[in-house]
C-alpha positions in Angstrom: -132.3 109.3 173.8 -133.9 112.7 172.4 -131.7 115.0 174.1 -128.4 113.4 172.7 -129.9 113.6 169.3 -131.0 117.1 170.0 -128.0 118.4 171.2 -125.8 116.9 168.4 -125.2 118.6 165.3 -127.9 117.8 162.1 -127.1 115.4 159.4 -126.6 116.8 156.1 -128.5 114.9 153.6 -127.6 116.7 150.3 -124.3 117.4 148.6 -122.7 120.5 149.0 -124.4 123.1 146.2 -127.4 120.9 146.1 -130.7 122.6 146.2 -133.1 119.8 147.1 -134.5 116.2 146.4 -138.1 114.9 145.8 -138.8 111.6 145.3 -141.9 109.3 146.5 -141.6 106.6 148.8 -142.9 103.6 147.2 -139.8 104.7 145.1 -137.3 104.4 147.8 -138.4 102.6 151.1 -135.9 102.7 153.8 -136.4 102.9 157.7 -134.3 104.6 160.3 -134.1 102.9 163.8 -133.8 106.2 165.4 -135.4 109.8 165.4 -132.5 112.4 163.8 -132.4 115.8 162.9 -131.3 116.9 159.3 -129.5 120.4 158.4 -132.2 120.4 155.7 -136.0 120.9 155.5 -137.9 117.9 155.0 -141.4 118.3 153.7 -143.7 114.6 153.9 -146.9 114.6 151.9 -149.3 112.0 152.4 -150.4 110.0 149.0 -152.2 106.8 150.1 -152.6 104.5 153.0 -151.4 105.4 156.9 -148.3 105.7 159.0 -147.2 107.0 162.3 -144.4 109.7 162.4 -142.4 110.5 165.5 -141.4 114.3 165.6 -140.8 116.0 169.0 -141.0 113.3 170.6 -144.3 113.0 169.9 -146.3 110.3 167.7 -148.3 111.6 164.7 -151.4 109.7 162.8 -150.5 110.7 159.3 -152.7 109.9 156.2 -153.7 110.4 152.7 -153.3 114.3 152.4 -151.6 115.0 155.6 -148.3 117.3 155.0 -145.8 117.5 157.7 -142.7 119.9 157.8 -139.9 118.5 160.0 -137.4 121.2 160.6 -133.6 121.5 161.1 -134.1 121.4 165.0 -136.7 118.9 165.0 -135.6 115.1 165.9 -138.0 113.2 163.9 -138.0 109.4 161.9 -140.9 106.9 160.5 -141.9 104.5 162.7 -144.5 102.5 161.3 -146.4 102.0 157.8 -149.5 100.0 156.3 -148.6 98.4 153.4 -150.2 100.5 150.6 -148.6 103.7 152.2 -147.2 106.0 149.9 -145.8 109.6 150.2 -144.0 112.4 148.6 -140.5 113.2 150.1 -139.0 116.3 149.9 -135.7 117.6 151.5 -134.6 121.1 150.8 -131.4 122.8 151.3 -131.4 126.0 153.6 -129.7 128.1 150.9 -133.3 128.3 148.8 -135.6 129.0 151.6 -136.8 132.4 151.3 -136.7 134.0 154.5 -139.8 136.7 153.5 -142.4 134.3 154.3 -142.9 132.5 150.7 -141.1 129.5 152.2 -141.5 128.2 156.2 -137.9 128.9 158.0 -135.5 126.2 158.6 -135.9 125.8 162.3 -139.1 125.4 163.9 -138.3 127.4 166.8 -138.3 130.5 164.5 -141.9 129.5 163.3 -144.5 132.1 164.0 -147.9 129.7 164.3 -148.9 127.5 166.5 -150.5 124.2 166.7 -149.3 120.8 164.7 -146.7 120.3 162.1 -149.1 118.0 160.8 -152.0 119.1 158.8 -154.9 117.7 156.4 -155.0 119.7 152.6 -158.0 120.1 150.9 -158.9 117.5 147.8 -157.9 120.4 145.0 -154.8 121.2 146.7 -154.0 117.7 147.3 -154.2 117.4 143.7 -152.1 120.3 142.6 -149.1 119.2 145.0 -149.1 115.7 143.4 -149.1 117.0 139.9 -146.6 119.4 140.6 -144.3 116.4 142.4 -144.8 114.0 139.8 -143.5 116.5 137.3 -140.4 117.6 139.6 -139.5 113.9 140.2 -139.5 113.1 136.4 -137.0 116.3 135.8 -133.4 116.3 136.3 -132.1 119.6 135.0 -130.5 121.3 138.2 -131.1 125.1 137.7 -134.7 124.2 136.5 -135.2 121.8 139.4 -133.9 124.4 142.1 -136.8 126.9 140.6 -139.3 123.9 140.5 -138.7 123.2 143.8 -138.8 126.5 145.5 -142.2 127.0 143.7 -143.5 123.9 145.2 -142.2 124.2 148.6 -144.2 127.7 148.5 -147.8 125.9 147.3 -147.1 123.2 149.9 -146.3 126.1 152.8 -149.7 128.1 151.6 -151.7 125.3 151.4 -150.5 124.3 154.9 -151.2 127.2 156.2 -154.8 127.1 155.0 -155.2 123.8 156.4 -157.3 121.7 158.9 -155.1 120.9 162.0 -154.7 117.0 161.4 -152.6 115.8 164.7 -154.5 114.4 167.0 -157.4 111.4 166.1 -159.5 109.1 168.5 -161.4 106.2 169.3 -163.6 106.6 171.9 -166.5 108.4 170.4 -166.6 111.1 173.3 -163.7 112.2 173.0 -163.5 112.4 168.9 -166.6 114.2 169.6 -164.7 116.7 172.0 -161.9 117.3 169.6 -164.2 118.0 166.8 -166.6 120.5 168.9 -163.1 122.3 170.1 -162.1 122.6 166.4 -165.1 123.9 165.3 -165.5 126.3 168.0 -162.5 126.9 170.5 -164.4 129.7 172.6 -166.7 127.1 173.6 -166.7 126.3 178.0 -165.6 122.8 178.4 -168.4 122.3 180.5 -170.5 123.0 177.5 -168.3 120.5 175.8 -168.9 117.9 178.0 -172.3 118.4 178.1 -172.4 117.5 174.3 -170.1 114.7 174.5 -173.0 113.1 176.9 -170.3 112.4 179.5 -169.0 114.4 183.3 -166.3 117.2 182.8 -163.9 114.5 184.8 -165.0 111.4 183.1 -164.3 113.2 179.4 -161.2 115.0 180.8 -159.4 111.8 181.8 -160.6 110.4 178.6 -159.4 112.9 176.3 -155.8 112.7 178.1 -155.9 109.1 178.0 -155.9 109.3 174.2 -154.8 112.8 173.1 -152.0 112.8 175.3 -152.7 116.3 176.7 -155.7 117.8 178.8 -158.6 118.8 177.0 -157.7 122.7 178.4 -154.2 122.4 176.9 -155.8 121.3 173.8 -158.5 124.1 173.4 -155.9 126.7 174.6 -153.7 125.6 171.4 -156.6 125.8 168.9 -157.4 129.4 170.5 -154.0 130.3 169.6 -154.6 128.8 166.0 -157.7 130.9 165.8 -156.2 134.0 166.7 -153.5 133.8 163.9 -156.4 132.6 161.4 -158.3 136.0 162.4 -155.4 138.4 161.9 -154.6 136.6 158.5 -158.3 137.0 157.4 -158.8 140.5 158.8 -156.3 143.1 158.0 -155.9 145.7 160.7 -157.6 143.6 163.4 -156.6 145.0 166.4 -154.7 141.7 168.4 -156.9 141.7 171.4 -159.9 142.0 169.8 -158.7 138.8 167.9 -157.7 136.9 171.4 -161.4 137.6 172.7 -162.8 136.5 169.6 -160.7 133.2 170.0 -162.3 132.7 173.6 -159.8 134.4 176.1 -161.1 136.5 178.4 -158.8 139.1 179.2 -154.9 140.0 178.4 -153.5 138.4 181.2 -154.9 134.8 180.1 -154.0 135.6 176.6 -150.3 136.3 177.6 -150.0 133.6 179.9 -151.3 131.0 176.9 -148.8 132.2 174.5 -145.6 132.3 177.5 -147.1 128.5 178.1 -147.5 127.1 174.7 -145.0 129.1 172.6 -142.4 130.7 174.6 -143.0 134.0 173.6 -145.2 137.0 174.3 -148.1 137.9 172.0 -146.7 140.2 170.0 -143.6 138.6 169.4 -145.6 135.3 168.2 -148.3 137.2 165.9 -146.4 140.2 164.6 -146.5 138.6 161.2 -149.7 136.8 161.3 -151.4 140.4 161.0 -149.6 141.3 158.3 
């Protein structure tokens, strides 16, 4: 099913010339029965409750403060939600997206960052985005709405870039411990993570894969790539290889293989924007 969807043209949600729309799900509740792609960028911002969202073949746990960008090259839909679930939904036309980094790109494949699409915002960031969103929802002047949507998207993208990864949750206490430990320090060895979790490496690895849907090594590599990006953004002029060593990569060849395997590009191609 996914291959069929991904090879068909994206569905145009907005009318021609329309810059975007923004609303609360509680005001407009609808369910799709299968994943689909939109020609526009879709932004989902959690207010209350919980849901599970399907994107790029994976289920994402989504709650209050979660922020998710669904791009035109990603098939996605809401799978289930709790009775008290509410979120802000914004659909933005490709024509209003700024190509110079103020906004996310229309397509996920051209995004420079790594890691999860869903991240959890701070309380201050949540308050700002919700206040702005509610003002825009109540506004209907087309040109002013276009400016407002552009600003809201910029603030959402800025907060998302600085936010915590929020894509994986776990009920097994040892797996939850491992997720937290790797997020806190991606340079840790997996043996050290297993020891701190109180399980053998093989037992923890099996439980981790069952709950997280990936190996601990794959998850750690993704977080190491995230850390490289954060180091480059926070320390202008830092050499790329220094950032890679700081994140736990032992040499350039392992760093290069990780970039090619997890991102499909060379380190220079992936991180050329992050160090600006």
